[in-house]
BAZA-648539 format. One record per residue (C-alpha): residue in one letter; z, y, x; chain. Coordinates in Angstrom, 1 decimal. Each point is the difference from the previous one (the first is absolute). Layout:
! BAZA-648539
SITE res      z      y      x chain
SITE   a      Z      Y      X     A
...
END
This chain:
! BAZA-648539
SITE res      z      y      x chain
SITE   x  -14.1  -78.5   -2.5     A
SITE   x    1.4    2.9    2.6     A
SITE   x    2.6    1.9   -0.9     A
SITE   x   -0.4    3.7    0.2     A
SITE   x    1.7    3.2   -0.8     A
SITE   x   -1.1   -0.1   -3.6     A
SITE   x    1.0   -3.9   -0.7     A
SITE   x    3.1    0.0   -2.0     A
SITE   x    3.4   -0.4    0.8     A
SITE   x    0.3   -3.1   -1.8     A
SITE   x   -3.0   -1.3    1.9     A
SITE   x    1.5    0.8    3.5     A
SITE   x    3.2   -1.8   -0.8     A
SITE   x   -1.6   -3.0   -1.3     A
SITE   x   -2.1   -0.3    3.2     A
SITE   x    1.8   -2.0    2.6     A
SITE   x   -0.5    2.5    2.9     A
SITE   x   -0.1    3.1   -2.0     A
SITE   x    3.0   -0.9   -1.5     A
SITE   x    1.7   -0.4    2.9     A
SITE   x   -1.1    3.5    1.3     A
SITE   x    1.2    1.8   -3.1     A
SITE   x    3.2   -1.8   -0.1     A
SITE   x    0.9    0.9    3.7     A
SITE   x   -0.8    3.7   -0.6     A
SITE   x    2.4   -0.1   -2.9     A
SITE   x    2.4   -1.8    2.3     A
SITE   x   -0.4    2.9    2.5     A
SITE   x    1.2    2.6   -2.7     A
SITE   x    2.7   -2.3   -1.2     A
SITE   x   -2.1   -0.1   -3.6     A
SITE   x    0.0   -3.1   -2.5     A
SITE   x   -3.1   -1.8   -0.5     A
SITE   x    1.2    0.2   -3.9     A
SITE   x   -0.6    3.7    0.1     A
SITE   x   -3.5   -0.2   -0.1     A
SITE   x   -0.2   -2.1   -3.1     A
SITE   x   -1.3    3.0   -2.1     A
SITE   x   -2.6    0.8    2.6     A
SITE   x   -1.7   -3.2    0.4     A
SITE   x   -3.2    0.9   -1.7     A
SITE   x   -0.6    3.2    1.9     A
SITE   x   -2.0    0.2    3.5     A
SITE   x    2.2   -0.3    3.0     A
SITE   x   -1.4    3.6    0.7     A
SITE   x    2.1    1.3   -2.8     A
SITE   x    3.1   -0.6    2.1     A
SITE   x   -0.8    3.1    2.2     A
SITE   x    0.4    1.9   -3.2     A
SITE   x    3.0   -1.6   -1.2     A
SITE   x    1.8    0.3    3.1     A
SITE   x    0.0    4.1   -0.5     A
SITE   x   -1.3    0.4    3.7     A
SITE   x    2.3   -2.9    1.7     A
SITE   x   -3.1   -2.2    0.5     A
SITE   x   -2.6    1.5    1.9     A
SITE   x   -3.5   -1.3   -0.5     A
SITE   x    0.1   -1.5    3.4     A
SITE   x    2.3   -2.6   -1.5     A
SITE   x   -2.3   -1.2   -2.6     A
SITE   x   -2.8    0.1    2.7     A
SITE   x    1.9   -2.3    2.2     A
SITE   x    0.8   -2.4   -2.8     A
SITE   x   -3.7   -0.3   -0.7     A
SITE   x   -0.9   -0.7    3.5     A
SITE   x    3.0   -2.4    0.5     A
SITE   x   -1.0   -2.1   -2.7     A
SITE   x   -3.7   -0.1    1.2     A
SITE   x    0.1   -0.6    3.3     A
SITE   x   -0.2    3.6    1.3     A
SITE   x   -2.6    1.2   -2.2     A
SITE   x   -0.2    2.0   -3.1     A
SITE   x   -2.6   -1.9   -2.6     A
SITE   x   -2.3    2.0   -1.9     A
SITE   x    1.9    0.4   -3.6     A
SITE   x   -1.2   -2.8   -2.3     A
SITE   x   -1.1    1.0   -3.6     A
SITE   x    3.3    0.9   -2.2     A
SITE   x    1.3   -2.8   -2.1     A
SITE   x    2.6    1.9   -2.3     A
SITE   x   -0.8    3.2   -2.1     A
SITE   x   -2.5    2.8    1.6     A
SITE   x   -0.1    3.4   -1.1     A
SITE   x   -3.2    0.6   -1.6     A
SITE   x   -1.3    3.5   -0.7     A
SITE   x   -1.9    0.7   -3.1     A
SITE   x   -2.6    2.7    1.1     A
SITE   x    0.2    3.1   -2.4     A
SITE   x    2.5   -0.8   -2.0     A
SITE   x    1.9    3.4    0.5     A
SITE   x   -3.4    2.3    0.6     A
SITE   x    0.0    3.1   -1.3     A
SITE   x    4.1    0.0   -0.2     A
SITE   x    2.4    2.0    1.9     A
SITE   x    3.3   -2.2    0.5     A
SITE   x    3.4    1.4    1.2     A
SITE   x    1.8   -2.6    2.0     A
SITE   x    3.7    0.8    1.2     A
SITE   x    1.6   -1.9    3.0     A
SITE   x   -3.5   -0.3    1.3     A
SITE   x    0.7    0.3    3.9     A
SITE   x    1.5   -4.1    0.0     A
SITE   x    0.5   -2.9   -2.1     A
SITE   x   -0.9   -0.3   -3.4     A
SITE   x   -1.4    3.6   -0.2     A
SITE   x   -2.1   -0.6    3.0     A
SITE   x   -1.5   -3.1   -1.6     A
SITE   x   -0.6    1.7   -3.1     A
SITE   x   -1.3    2.8    1.1     A
SITE   x   -2.4   -1.5    2.3     A
SITE   x   -1.0   -2.4   -2.9     A
SITE   x   -0.9    2.7   -2.2     A
SITE   x   -2.0    2.0    2.8     A
SITE   x   -1.9   -3.3    0.7     A
SITE   x   -1.0   -0.6   -3.8     A
SITE   x   -1.2    3.6    0.2     A
SITE   x    2.7    2.3   -1.4     A
SITE   x    0.9    3.5    1.1     A
SITE   x    3.8   -0.8    1.4     A
SITE   x    2.4    2.9    0.5     A
SITE   x    2.5   -1.9    2.4     A
SITE   x    3.4    1.3    0.0     A
SITE   x    2.7   -0.6    2.6     A
SITE   x    3.0    1.5    1.6     A
SITE   x   -1.1   -1.6    3.2     A
SITE   x   -2.9    2.4    1.1     A
SITE   x   -1.3   -2.0    3.4     A
SITE   x    0.0   -3.1   -1.7     A
SITE   x   -1.8    1.5   -2.9     A
SITE   x   -2.6    1.5    2.0     A
SITE   x   -0.2   -3.5    2.0     A
SITE   x   -0.7   -1.7   -3.4     A
SITE   x   -2.9    2.4   -0.9     A
SITE   x   -1.5   -0.8    3.6     A
SITE   x   -0.1   -3.7   -0.7     A
SITE   x   -2.3    1.1   -2.9     A
SITE   x   -2.7    2.1    1.3     A
SITE   x   -2.4   -0.4   -2.7     A
SITE   x    2.1    0.3   -2.7     A
SITE   x    1.0    3.0   -2.1     A
SITE   x    3.7    0.5    0.6     A
SITE   x    2.0    3.4   -0.1     A
SITE   x    3.2    0.2    1.6     A
SITE   x    2.9    1.8   -1.3     A
SITE   x    3.2    0.0    2.3     A
SITE   x    3.4    0.7   -1.6     A
SITE   x    3.4   -0.7   -1.5     A
SITE   x   -0.8   -0.9   -3.5     A
SITE   x    3.4    0.9   -0.9     A
SITE   x   -0.9    3.7    0.3     A
SITE   x   -2.2    1.6   -2.6     A
SITE   x   -1.8    2.0    2.4     A
SITE   x   -1.5   -3.4    1.3     A
SITE   x   -0.7   -1.4   -3.5     A
SITE   x   -2.0    3.5   -0.7     A
SITE   x   -2.1   -0.8    3.1     A
SITE   x   -0.8   -3.4   -1.1     A
SITE   x   -1.3    1.1   -2.9     A
SITE   x   -1.9    2.9    1.5     A
SITE   x   -1.6   -2.4    2.1     A
SITE   x   -1.1   -2.4   -2.6     A
SITE   x   -1.7    3.0   -2.3     A
SITE   x   -0.5    0.0   -3.6     A
SITE   x   -1.0   -3.7   -0.4     A
SITE   x    2.6   -2.2    0.7     A
SITE   x   -0.6   -3.6   -1.4     A
SITE   x    2.7   -2.1    1.7     A
SITE   x    3.8    0.3    1.3     A
SITE   x    1.4   -2.7    2.2     A
SITE   x    3.7    0.9    0.5     A
SITE   x    0.6   -2.7    2.6     A
SITE   x    2.5    2.1    2.5     A
SITE   x    3.6   -1.3    0.1     A
SITE   x    3.1   -0.7    1.9     A
SITE   x    2.7   -2.8    0.0     A
SITE   x    3.4    0.6   -0.3     A
SITE   x    3.1   -1.4    2.0     A
SITE   x    0.9   -2.9   -2.7     A
SITE   x    3.0    1.6   -0.8     A
SITE   x    1.6   -0.9   -3.5     A
SITE   x    0.9    3.1   -2.2     A
SITE   x    3.4    0.1    1.0     A
SITE   x   -1.1    0.6    3.7     A
SITE   x   -3.3    2.2   -0.5     A
SITE   x    0.4    3.1    2.0     A
SITE   x   -1.6    3.2   -1.6     A
SITE   x   -2.0    0.4    2.9     A
SITE   x   -1.6   -3.5   -0.9     A
SITE   x   -0.4    0.4   -3.3     A
SITE   x   -1.4    3.5    0.2     A
SITE   x   -2.8   -0.6    2.8     A
SITE   x   -0.9   -3.5   -2.3     A
SITE   x   -0.5    1.5   -3.2     A
SITE   x   -1.7    3.0    1.4     A
SITE   x   -2.6   -2.0    1.7     A
SITE   x   -0.6   -3.1   -2.3     A
SITE   x    0.6    1.8   -3.7     A
SITE   x    0.2    3.7    0.1     A
SITE   x   -3.4    0.5    2.3     A
SITE   x   -2.1   -2.5   -1.9     A
SITE   x    0.9    1.6   -3.4     A
SITE   x   -0.7    3.5    1.4     A
SITE   x   -3.2   -1.1    1.3     A
SITE   x   -0.8   -1.6   -3.4     A
SITE   x    0.9    3.1   -1.4     A
SITE   x   -2.3    2.0    2.1     A
SITE   x   -3.2   -2.5   -0.6     A
SITE   x    0.5   -0.4   -3.8     A
SITE   x   -1.6    3.7   -0.9     A
SITE   x   -3.3   -0.9    1.7     A
SITE   x   -0.2   -3.6   -1.6     A
SITE   x    0.7    1.3   -3.1     A
SITE   x   -2.5    2.8    0.2     A
SITE   x   -2.5   -3.0    1.0     A
SITE   x    1.3   -2.5   -2.4     A
SITE   x    0.2   -2.6    2.3     A
SITE   x    2.0   -1.0    2.8     A
SITE   x    1.8   -2.9    1.3     A
SITE   x    3.8    0.2    1.7     A
SITE   x    1.7   -2.7    2.0     A
SITE   x    3.2   -0.1    0.9     A
SITE   x    1.7   -2.6    2.6     A
SITE   x    3.1   -1.2   -1.3     A
SITE   x    1.8   -3.2    1.6     A
SITE   x    1.5   -3.3   -0.8     A
SITE   x    3.0    2.0    0.2     A
SITE   x   -1.3    1.9   -3.4     A
SITE   x    0.3   -3.5   -1.4     A
SITE   x    3.2   -1.6    0.9     A
SITE   x    3.3    1.2    1.4     A
SITE   x    0.2   -2.1    3.0     A
SITE   x   -3.0    1.0    2.1     A
SITE   x    1.5    3.2    1.9     A
SITE   x    2.8    2.5    0.0     A
SITE   x    1.1    2.4   -2.9     A
SITE   x   -2.0    2.9    0.9     A
SITE   x   -3.3   -1.6    0.4     A
SITE   x    0.6   -2.5   -2.9     A
SITE   x    0.6    3.4   -2.1     A
SITE   x   -2.9    1.9    1.2     A
SITE   x   -2.5   -3.0   -0.8     A
SITE   x    1.5   -0.6   -3.5     A
SITE   x   -0.5    4.0   -0.2     A
SITE   x   -3.8   -0.4    1.0     A
SITE   x   -0.5   -2.6   -2.8     A
SITE   x    1.7    2.2   -2.5     A
SITE   x   -2.4    2.8    1.2     A
SITE   x   -3.0   -2.2   -0.2     A
SITE   x    0.7   -1.5   -3.5     A
SITE   x    0.5    3.7   -1.4     A
SITE   x   -3.2    1.4    1.4     A
SITE   x   -1.8   -3.1   -1.1     A
SITE   x    1.1    1.0   -3.6     A
SITE   x   -0.5    3.5    0.0     A
SITE   x   -3.4    0.0    1.8     A
SITE   x   -1.4   -3.0   -1.0     A
SITE   x   -2.1    1.5   -3.0     A
SITE   x   -1.3    2.6    2.2     A
SITE   x   -2.1   -2.5    2.2     A
SITE   x    2.7    0.0    2.7     A
SITE   x    1.7   -3.4    1.1     A
SITE   x    3.3   -0.5    1.8     A
SITE   x    1.0   -3.1    1.6     A
SITE   x    2.1   -1.3    2.7     A
SITE   x   -0.1   -2.7    2.7     A
SITE   x    3.1   -1.8    0.7     A
SITE   x   -0.1   -1.3    3.6     A
SITE   x    2.4   -3.1    1.1     A
SITE   x    0.1   -0.4    4.0     A
SITE   x   -2.8    2.0    2.1     A
SITE   x   -0.5   -0.7    3.3     A
SITE   x   -0.2    3.8    1.2     A
SITE   x    2.7    0.1    2.4     A
SITE   x    1.3    3.1   -1.9     A
SITE   x    3.4    0.7    1.9     A
SITE   x    3.4   -0.2   -1.3     A
SITE   x    2.2    2.8   -0.1     A
SITE   x    2.9    0.0    2.7     A
SITE   x    3.5   -0.6   -1.4     A
SITE   x   -0.9   -3.0   -2.2     A
SITE   x    2.8   -0.7   -2.7     A
SITE   x    1.7   -3.7    1.4     A
SITE   x    1.3   -0.6   -3.6     A
SITE   x   -3.5    0.6   -1.6     A
SITE   x   -1.8   -1.7    2.4     A
SITE   x    2.4   -2.9   -0.3     A
SITE   x   -0.5   -0.2   -3.8     A
SITE   x   -3.5    0.5    0.4     A
SITE   x   -1.2   -2.6    2.4     A
SITE   x    0.0   -3.0   -1.6     A
SITE   x   -2.3    1.3   -2.8     A
SITE   x   -2.4    1.6    2.5     A
SITE   x    0.0   -3.4    1.5     A
SITE   x   -1.5   -1.3   -3.2     A
SITE   x   -3.5    2.4    0.3     A
SITE   x   -2.8   -2.6   -0.3     A
SITE   x   -2.2    1.7    2.6     A
SITE   x   -0.7    3.2    1.6     A
SITE   x   -3.1    2.0   -1.1     A
SITE   x   -2.4    2.1    2.3     A
SITE   x   -0.2    3.7   -0.6     A
SITE   x   -3.8   -1.2   -0.8     A
SITE   x    1.2   -2.4   -2.7     A
SITE   x    1.7    3.0   -1.6     A
SITE   x   -2.7    2.4    0.5     A
SITE   x   -2.2   -3.0   -2.0     A
SITE   x    2.6    0.5   -3.1     A
SITE   x    0.0    3.8    0.4     A
SITE   x   -3.6    0.7   -0.1     A
SITE   x   -0.6   -2.1   -2.7     A
SITE   x    2.3    2.0   -2.1     A
SITE   x   -1.6    2.9    1.0     A
SITE   x   -3.5   -1.3   -0.6     A
SITE   x   -2.2    0.2   -3.2     A
SITE   x    0.7   -3.8   -0.1     A
SITE   x    3.3    0.7   -1.4     A
SITE   x   -1.4    2.3   -2.8     A
SITE   x    2.2   -1.8   -2.6     A
SITE   x    3.5   -0.2    2.0     A
SITE   x    2.2    2.7   -0.5     A
SITE   x    3.9    0.2    0.3     A
SITE   x    0.1   -3.2    2.0     A
SITE   x    2.5   -1.0    2.8     A
SITE   x   -2.0   -2.7    2.0     A
SITE   x    2.2   -2.2    2.1     A
SITE   x   -2.2   -0.7    3.1     A
SITE   x    2.9   -1.9    1.8     A
SITE   x   -1.4   -3.4    0.7     A
SITE   x    2.0   -1.5   -3.1     A
SITE   x    3.4    1.4    0.9     A
SITE   x    0.4    1.9   -3.5     A
SITE   x    0.0   -3.4   -1.5     A
SITE   x    2.9   -1.9    2.0     A
END
């Protein structure tokens, strides 16, 4: 079978020609082939996203041509997991999605919109937000650009949604600098907590009155593997995601009897290419690296969107207060 951009990295490495090409590419950048272990199940195409701009699309195209005598073959049917849209699953529902311009938020907003929902797509990156909407011209997407750490932006989102808010997906978040508690700067702590914990809480608080009035609603908070353990990230990020779990469980208890479900998804490694902040802690990185190398596999944004949209949908009717580890089994290691 011909190697294509959608062939897995594992298939490329297992192929005599493809393996030599990929290992040669890694050698040029000084990378170790072992670094690809967590991504063996992902398509080669995903390297463009993972590289955070360092690898242009042309590199993947050149690899495919080199493996196929100078031609880019037609894509073979996918052999792994493929996203399957459930038509009408969100018909008649208005769902707010934060972080919708890229990564998990974009995949979530896209899936809800393609499944018939009206999406209020929020992000601080206005141009990327509009580009996302342009990619889905036949869907109902309302974009709201703004910084959700500011109350005015939250008010703007709620106003755009209108009187009926059926769901909220709090996806937006940032990394920290991997610093341990004794080294965490105030600026890192304040920013991570503001974006990862305070903003989601305030948006929850803003949508709950409409959900209470309707007697129904679903809220989904994105936590992290760092919400389940202490060795997945730095002090500020770990604290923010443990906090999200607390907010989720408290709200699930307080509002479950009112027809409102509140759950969280805890992703492990996800191939979204989110950049790490500058000035990473050397001591924190050194301590965390051996444990991060234990990640069994990286997921795609679409994998996480599948988990998120399930919990937002009526299929999760009997699930409230759950923290779903969507991490490829990392949490059981």
